N, C-alpha and C positions, 0 to 999 in steps of 0.2 A: 250939866247933869251927869251924875256918877252911874256906874254900873249897877249898883243895887236899885237905884231909882228906875232905871231902864227895865231891869228885870221885873220889877213890881208892876210897871205900866205896861210893858209888852212881853209877857212871859213865853208866848208862842214864837215870837220873833227871835228872842234870845235863844230858845231851844233849837230853832232851825239854824241860827248862825253857829251855835255850839257844835251841832251835828253836821255842819259843813253842807247843808242842803241848798243854800241860796247864794253861794259865793261864785256862781259862774253864770254867764249869759251866752246863749247859743246864737251866733250871728249867721243867719242863712241867706243873706244877700248883700250886694253892695249897692249903695245909692251914690253915684258920682256927683250929683248935684245936691250939696247940703241944703241950700235954700228951698229946693223942691221937696226933699226928704222931710224937712221940718214942717213944711207947709201942708203936706198931704201924706201922712203915715199910711203904710200899707195895712189893711185890715180886710176882714171877710166881706163887709157890706159894701165898701167902696174900693174895689181893685184899681191899682194904678199901673203905669206902664211897666214897672217892675213885675208886677203880679202876672200881667199878660206874657211878659217875656219868659217867666218861670214855667208857663205851660208850653212853651215851644220845644219841639224836639231836636231842632238843628239851627244852624246860623240862618239859613235861608228863610225859615219861618220867622225868626227874630227880626230880620230885615223887613219882612212884609208888615209886621206888627208895628214896628217903628215908623215905617212909611205911612201906613194907614192912620196912626194916631197924629202924625205930623200934619198930614193932609186935612184931617178933620179939625185941627187946631187945638187938640187936646195937650199937645207938647210943643214947645218952641223949636225953631230950627236949630238953634244953638244947642239945646239939650238933646235933640235928635242926633246931631253930629257927635256929641259926646258918647251917646249910647251906641252909635254904630262903630266908633273906635273902640269902646270897651268890648263890644261883641267881636269885633275883628281880632283885637289883640289877646283877649282872655277867654273868649268863647262864651256860649250861651250859658253855661253853668256858673259863670262868675256872678250872675244875678241871683244865684240861689239854687237849691236842689229843685229838681222838676216837680211841678204840681200836677199830679194826674187825678183822674176821676175819683172822687171820694176823699181828695186830699184833706179837706177841713174835718171831715168825720174822723178820719185817722189821727190827725193831729190833736184834735180835742179830746179824743178818746185816750190818747197817750197821756195827757195832762191830768187826767182824773185819777 
């Protein structure tokens, strides 16, 4: 498919590309287990362990979250160990910026 055909079929997409509006992707967290990340993406309706860790204010809270989810069977022992290692080595913010009260309201307000 050539450029002229793309421009005819997708004029708004071409405009965004030309204005450099869609060439960057913001990464706000690290998923250390690719299989887990692909299986259960983070979203508003089904929070995962990373979402819960992003609500923690410090390492102590992060460890409590990991322990709770491991005990409950939500995450495997191996994944819990990898999360603990990441938490200890890189800190709680390595999972992404902190999600505070009203996070989703602010996040989606910015996108509109």
